[in-house]
C-alpha positions in Angstrom: 34.6 30.5 -25.7 33.8 34.2 -26.0 34.5 36.2 -22.9 31.8 37.9 -21.2 31.6 41.8 -21.7 31.5 43.6 -18.5 29.8 47.0 -18.1 31.1 49.1 -15.2 28.4 50.8 -13.1 29.3 53.3 -10.5 27.5 52.8 -7.3 26.0 55.8 -5.6 27.3 56.8 -2.3 25.1 57.5 0.7 25.3 61.1 0.2 24.2 60.9 -3.4 21.1 58.8 -2.6 18.0 60.7 -1.6 16.7 60.6 2.0 13.7 58.3 1.0 15.7 55.9 -1.2 16.3 52.5 0.7 19.6 51.0 0.6 20.2 48.4 -2.1 20.9 44.9 -1.1 24.3 43.4 -1.4 24.3 40.9 -4.2 26.5 37.8 -3.5 29.0 37.0 -6.1 28.5 33.8 -8.3 30.9 31.2 -6.9 31.2 29.8 -10.4 32.3 33.1 -12.1 35.3 35.1 -11.1 35.7 38.8 -12.2 39.2 40.0 -13.1 39.1 43.8 -12.6 42.2 44.2 -14.6 40.7 42.7 -17.8 37.1 43.7 -17.1 35.6 40.2 -18.1 34.3 37.1 -16.1 36.3 34.1 -16.1 34.9 30.7 -15.2 34.8 27.1 -16.3 34.5 26.5 -20.0 31.1 24.8 -19.7 29.5 27.8 -18.1 28.0 29.2 -21.4 24.5 30.7 -21.9 23.4 27.6 -23.8 24.5 25.4 -21.0 22.8 27.5 -18.4 19.5 27.3 -20.5 19.8 23.4 -20.4 20.2 23.4 -16.7 17.1 25.6 -16.3 15.1 23.3 -18.5 16.1 20.2 -16.7 15.2 21.7 -13.4 11.9 23.1 -14.5 10.3 19.7 -15.4 10.4 18.2 -11.8 9.1 21.4 -10.5 6.2 21.4 -12.8 5.4 17.8 -11.9 5.5 18.7 -8.1 3.1 21.6 -8.7 0.7 19.4 -10.7 0.8 16.7 -7.9 0.2 19.4 -5.2 -2.7 20.7 -7.0 -4.4 17.4 -7.5 -3.9 16.6 -3.8 -5.4 19.9 -2.8 -8.5 19.2 -5.0 -9.0 15.8 -3.4 -8.8 17.2 0.1 -11.3 20.0 -0.8 -13.8 17.4 -2.3 -13.6 15.2 0.8 -14.2 18.2 3.1 -17.3 19.4 1.1 -20.4 18.5 3.1 -23.0 16.3 1.5 -26.7 16.9 1.7 -28.3 14.5 4.3 -30.9 11.9 3.3 -32.9 9.3 5.0 -34.7 6.2 4.0 -38.4 5.8 4.5 -41.2 3.5 3.5 -44.2 4.8 1.7 -47.0 3.0 -0.1 -46.8 2.3 -3.8 -49.2 3.7 -6.3 -52.6 2.1 -6.4 -53.6 0.3 -9.6 -57.0 -0.8 -10.9 -56.1 -4.5 -10.3 -56.8 -6.5 -7.1 -53.1 -6.5 -6.2 -52.2 -5.8 -2.6 -50.5 -2.4 -1.9 -46.7 -2.9 -1.9 -44.1 -0.8 -0.2 -41.1 0.6 -1.9 -38.0 2.1 -0.5 -37.2 5.7 -1.5 -34.7 8.4 -0.6 -35.9 11.6 1.0 -35.3 15.1 -0.3 -34.0 17.3 2.6 -35.3 20.5 1.0 -38.9 20.2 2.2 -40.2 19.7 5.7 -42.5 17.1 7.5 -43.2 16.3 11.1 -39.5 15.6 11.7 -38.5 18.6 9.7 -37.8 16.9 6.4 -40.3 16.3 3.5 -40.1 12.9 1.9 -40.4 13.0 -1.9 -40.6 9.2 -3.0 -38.9 8.1 -6.1 -40.6 5.9 -8.7 -40.5 2.2 -7.7 -38.3 -0.1 -9.6 -39.7 -1.4 -12.9 -40.7 -5.1 -12.6 -39.3 -7.3 -15.4 -40.8 -10.4 -17.0 -38.5 -13.3 -17.9 -39.5 -15.7 -20.7 -37.5 -18.9 -20.9 -37.6 -22.3 -22.6 -38.4 -25.4 -20.6 -34.7 -26.0 -19.8 -34.1 -22.4 -18.6 -32.5 -20.7 -21.6 -33.7 -17.1 -22.5 -36.0 -16.5 -25.4 -35.6 -13.4 -27.5 -38.3 -11.7 -29.4 -41.3 -13.2 -27.5 -44.4 -10.9 -27.8 -46.3 -10.4 -24.6 -49.9 -9.1 -24.5 -52.4 -8.6 -21.8 -55.9 -8.3 -23.1 -55.9 -5.6 -25.7 -52.7 -4.1 -24.4 -49.3 -4.9 -26.1 -46.7 -5.0 -23.4 -43.6 -5.5 -25.9 -41.2 -8.1 -26.8 -38.3 -9.6 -24.8 -34.7 -8.7 -25.3 -31.6 -11.0 -25.9 -31.7 -11.9 -22.3 -35.3 -13.0 -22.4 -36.4 -10.0 -20.3 -39.2 -7.4 -20.7 -39.7 -4.3 -18.5 -43.4 -4.3 -17.7 -45.2 -0.9 -18.2 -47.2 0.9 -15.6 -50.5 -0.3 -16.8 -50.0 -4.0 -16.5 -51.9 -6.1 -13.9 -51.0 -9.1 -11.9 -54.5 -10.3 -11.8 -55.0 -10.7 -15.5 -53.6 -13.5 -17.6 -50.7 -12.9 -20.1 -50.4 -14.2 -23.6 -46.8 -15.0 -25.0 -46.0 -16.0 -28.5 -42.6 -16.8 -29.9 -41.4 -18.5 -33.1 -41.0 -22.2 -32.6 -42.8 -22.3 -29.4 -46.3 -23.1 -28.2 -48.5 -20.3 -27.4 -48.8 -19.5 -23.7 -51.8 -18.1 -21.9 -51.7 -17.8 -18.1 -50.1 -16.3 -15.2 -46.3 -16.0 -14.6 -44.6 -17.3 -11.5 -45.7 -14.8 -8.8 -42.3 -14.8 -7.0 -40.0 -14.7 -10.0 -42.1 -13.2 -12.7 -41.1 -16.0 -15.0 -42.7 -17.9 -17.8 -41.4 -21.0 -19.4 -42.4 -22.0 -22.9 -42.2 -25.3 -24.6 -41.3 -25.9 -28.1 -44.1 -26.9 -30.6 -44.7 -30.6 -31.0 -42.4 -31.4 -28.1 -42.4 -33.9 -25.2 -41.4 -32.2 -22.0 -41.7 -32.5 -18.3 -39.9 -33.6 -15.1 -38.4 -36.9 -13.9 -38.2 -37.7 -10.2 -37.1 -40.6 -8.1 -39.3 -42.7 -6.0 -39.1 -40.4 -3.0 -39.9 -37.3 -5.2 -36.4 -35.8 -5.6 -35.3 -34.5 -9.2 -33.1 -37.0 -11.0 -29.6 -35.4 -11.3 -28.6 -37.0 -14.6 -30.5 -39.2 -17.0 -30.9 -40.2 -20.7 -34.2 -40.0 -22.6 -34.7 -41.9 -25.8 -37.9 -41.4 -27.8 -38.9 -44.1 -30.3 -41.9 -44.0 -32.8 -44.2 -47.0 -32.1 -45.4 -47.0 -35.7 -42.7 -45.1 -37.4 -39.3 -46.8 -37.8 -37.5 -43.6 -38.7 -38.4 -41.8 -35.5 -35.5 -42.1 -33.0 -34.5 -39.1 -30.9 -32.5 -38.9 -27.6 -30.5 -36.7 -25.5 -28.9 -36.4 -21.9 -30.6 -34.1 -19.3 -29.9 -32.8 -15.8 -31.8 -31.6 -12.8 -34.9 -33.5 -13.5 -36.2 -31.4 -16.6 -36.4 -32.9 -20.1 -37.6 -31.6 -23.5 -37.4 -33.4 -26.9 -38.4 -31.3 -29.9 -38.8 -32.0 -33.5 -41.0 -34.8 -33.0 -44.0 -35.8 -35.3 -47.5 -36.2 -34.2 -47.2 -39.9 -33.5 -47.4 -42.4 -30.7 -44.0 -42.6 -28.9 -42.2 -44.9 -26.5 -40.1 -43.1 -23.9 -37.2 -44.8 -22.4 -35.6 -43.3 -19.2 -32.2 -44.5 -18.1 -30.7 -43.0 -14.9 -27.6 -44.4 -13.1 -28.5 -46.4 -9.9 -32.1 -46.2 -10.6 -34.5 -48.6 -12.3 -35.1 -48.0 -16.1 -38.6 -47.0 -17.1 -40.6 -47.2 -20.2 -43.7 -45.2 -21.1 -45.7 -46.3 -24.1 -48.4 -44.4 -26.2 -47.0 -41.0 -25.4 -48.2 -38.2 -27.8 -46.7 -34.5 -27.7 -49.1 -32.3 -26.0 -49.3 -28.9 -24.3 -49.1 -30.3 -20.8 -45.8 -31.3 -19.1 -45.2 -34.9 -18.1 -44.7 -35.7 -14.5 -42.7 -38.9 -14.4 -41.6 -40.8 -11.3 -39.2 -43.7 -11.3 -40.2 -46.7 -9.3 -38.3 -48.0 -6.3 -35.7 -50.5 -7.4 -34.0 -53.5 -5.8 -30.6 -55.1 -6.0 -28.9 -58.4 -6.7 -25.5 -59.4 -5.2 -23.4 -62.5 -4.7 -20.2 -64.2 -5.5 -18.7 -66.8 -7.8 -16.7 -69.5 -6.1 -15.0 -72.8 -7.0 -15.9 -76.1 -5.3 -13.0 -75.6 -3.1 -14.2 -72.1 -2.0 -11.7 -70.1 -3.9 -13.1 -66.9 -5.4 -13.2 -66.7 -9.2 -12.1 -63.3 -10.5 -13.1 -61.9 -13.9 -16.2 -64.2 -14.4 -19.0 -62.5 -16.4 -22.5 -62.4 -14.6 -25.6 -61.1 -16.4 -29.0 -60.2 -14.8 -31.8 -60.9 -17.4 -35.5 -60.1 -16.8 -37.5 -63.2 -16.9 -39.9 -61.7 -19.5 -38.5 -60.2 -22.7 -39.9 -57.1 -24.1 -41.6 -57.0 -27.6 -39.7 -55.0 -30.3 -40.9 -51.6 -31.4 -41.4 -51.1 -35.2 -39.2 -54.0 -35.8 -36.3 -52.8 -33.7 -34.9 -54.2 -30.5 -35.0 -51.8 -27.5 -31.8 -50.8 -25.5 -30.6 -53.7 -23.4 -31.9 -53.9 -19.9 -29.8 -56.9 -19.0 -26.8 -55.5 -17.1 -23.6 -57.5 -17.1 -20.4 -57.1 -15.1 -17.3 -59.1 -14.1 -16.6 -60.4 -10.6 -14.2 -58.4 -8.4 -11.1 -59.4 -6.4 -13.2 -61.6 -4.1 -15.3 -63.0 -6.8 -18.2 -60.7 -5.9 -20.8 -59.0 -8.1 -23.6 -56.5 -7.4 -26.4 -55.1 -9.6 -28.4 -52.0 -8.4 -31.4 -50.2 -9.6 -33.3 -53.2 -10.9 -37.0 -53.2 -11.5 -38.9 -55.4 -9.2 -39.6 -58.9 -10.6 -38.1 -62.2 -11.7 -34.6 -62.4 -13.2 -32.3 -64.9 -14.7 -28.7 -64.9 -13.5 -26.4 -66.2 -16.1 -22.7 -67.0 -15.4 -20.4 -66.8 -18.4 -21.2 -65.7 -21.9 -25.0 -65.5 -22.7 -24.5 -67.6 -25.8 -22.6 -70.4 -24.0 -23.4 -70.0 -20.3 -21.5 -72.0 -17.7 -24.5 -72.0 -15.3 -27.9 -70.3 -15.2 -30.1 -69.7 -12.2 -33.8 -68.8 -12.6 -36.0 -67.4 -11.3 -34.4 -64.9 -8.8 -36.9 -62.5 -7.3 -35.9 -58.8 -7.0 -37.8 -56.9 -4.4 -38.1 -53.1 -4.2 -35.8 -51.6 -1.6 -34.1 -54.9 -0.9 -31.1 -56.8 -2.1 -31.3 -60.6 -3.1 -28.1 -62.6 -2.6 -26.9 -65.6 -4.7 -23.6 -67.5 -4.8 -22.4 -69.6 -7.7 -20.3 -72.6 -7.0 -18.5 -74.0 -10.0 -17.6 -77.6 -10.3 -14.1 -77.0 -11.6 -12.4 -80.3 -12.3 -9.5 -79.3 -14.5 -5.8 -79.7 -13.4 -2.5 -78.5 -14.7 0.9 -79.8 -13.6 3.8 -77.8 -15.2 7.5 -78.3 -14.9 9.9 -75.6 -16.0 13.6 -76.4 -16.7 16.6 -74.6 -18.1 18.6 -75.3 -21.2 20.8 -77.8 -19.3 17.7 -79.8 -18.3 17.9 -78.7 -14.6 14.7 -77.6 -12.8 14.2 -73.9 -12.3 12.7 -72.7 -9.0 11.1 -69.4 -8.3 9.5 -69.1 -11.7 6.4 -66.8 -11.7 3.6 -68.6 -13.5 0.3 -67.0 -14.5 -2.7 -68.8 -15.9 -5.5 -66.8 -17.7 -8.8 -68.3 -18.9 -9.4 -66.9 -22.4 -13.1 -67.1 -22.4 -14.1 -65.8 -18.8 -11.0 -63.8 -17.6 -10.4 -66.3 -14.7 -6.8 -66.2 -13.7 -4.4 -68.1 -11.3 -0.9 -67.0 -10.1 1.8 -69.0 -8.5 5.6 -70.1 -8.7 7.6 -73.2 -9.2 9.0 -75.1 -6.3 12.5 -76.4 -5.7 11.8 -79.2 -8.3 10.6 -76.7 -10.9 7.0 -77.7 -10.6 3.9 -75.8 -10.6 0.5 -77.4 -9.8 -3.0 -75.8 -10.2 -6.2 -77.8 -9.4 -9.9 -77.0 -9.6 -9.5 -75.2 -12.9 -12.3 -74.1 -15.1 -12.3 -76.2 -18.2 -11.4 -74.3 -21.4 -8.6 -72.7 -23.2 -5.8 -71.0 -21.1 -2.9 -68.8 -21.8 0.1 -69.6 -19.7 3.0 -67.2 -19.0 6.3 -67.8 -17.1 8.9 -65.2 -16.1 12.3 -65.5 -14.3 15.1 -63.0 -14.0 17.9 -63.6 -16.5 15.6 -65.7 -18.7 13.4 -65.0 -21.7 9.7 -64.9 -20.9 7.8 -68.0 -21.8 4.3 -68.0 -23.2 2.2 -71.0 -24.1 -1.5 -71.9 -24.8 -3.2 -75.0 -23.1 -6.6 -76.6 -23.1 -7.7 -77.9 -19.8 -10.3 -80.7 -20.1 -12.2 -82.2 -17.3 -11.0 -85.2 -15.4 -7.5 -86.1 -16.6 -4.6 -83.7 -15.3 -2.6 -82.0 -18.0 1.2 -82.7 -17.6 3.5 -80.2 -19.4 7.3 -79.7 -19.3 8.7 -76.4 -20.7 12.2 -75.1 -21.2 13.2 -71.5 -20.5 16.2 -70.0 -22.3 18.8 -67.8 -20.9 18.7 -64.1 -21.9 21.6 -63.2 -24.1 23.5 -60.1 -23.1 23.3 -57.4 -25.7 
């Protein structure tokens, strides 16, 4: 390191300084640098070079600069908050009159404090908010590019959101004309509260579906069939009571409405028109009951079908959607059908092709539920004995009987003699399974006829340890 070169400066004495010259302050010595008067140079630690001092200054200057910037920003914020704002007040003034018969509307404006009135401030009203017309399809989707006219005046076209700001010269009392590609031409007045117009598509069937008490149907399916055209078949799901089917030909249609928990409805001879359909579902009735054996035991899993007494004629050589609901009996052998059209029905127990029992007619009344109980003359009987490989009876074996055709099942276990008995069984084919800890599962098939009990002895093998 190169030593500092010292320059000796002789200090003036008090007598040498002039009378007006102030005394010079005493400079404190740098604690990091010591001056050896004998050699005339400063001695200090080896790192106290000029380059090192510059680096120290640069490091210290950055935080100082940041602090200054933050202080300036804080001062600016405080000054902006303390700046007084010009007062304003809200008043109601009548809107501009038009040539139409519309009532005078009131608009809310901000007053300008620069002029005076009775209270000392003049109110300068702003222009009222520009009303917007919304053009939607029948299901509520916006229509872009719909041209709107009123008399000889062209009001403009809707934007991507189906909105059109109405100009100053438009009138509520005069009808509007709206045209859009793919939609039927509209002429009339918009909704007075929402300023909304709904267009229907060209050659479409549209309208509203309501329940018997006048409420919109939340969810339903509509199927349109051509009465004279076999190739016409169009359907879709709809919500909130509104429906619209497009792309239909000018032909007579059959409309089939299907809503959960409501009667199904058919309308024949419907032709697409410019007027919406107002459809109301009729009040429905219900059928409920149970399926029991002659001993009073509930039969689980039995199929029950409710069929209208009068069949419907086919349309254009095609069968219509089935209106014969089917279901299986529950844990207590119970069944229940809701939303049935009033009239006579046939209750079929078992498969329709091979019914076990059929009851007809059963009258369904609107707003009421009709009850019917099936009692099956079950005369079959099964006596099963389960033994081990040594020929000794096995007790506690879990046995399950399952009717292949109707889902009826019976569950039990063998007694101390290895026997399992099941009476009052439905005739037919059964699948029998038997399980016991430490033994392989046993599965057999039996046919239970009426009258003579079926006696079977089966052997269960021990499970080999692997």
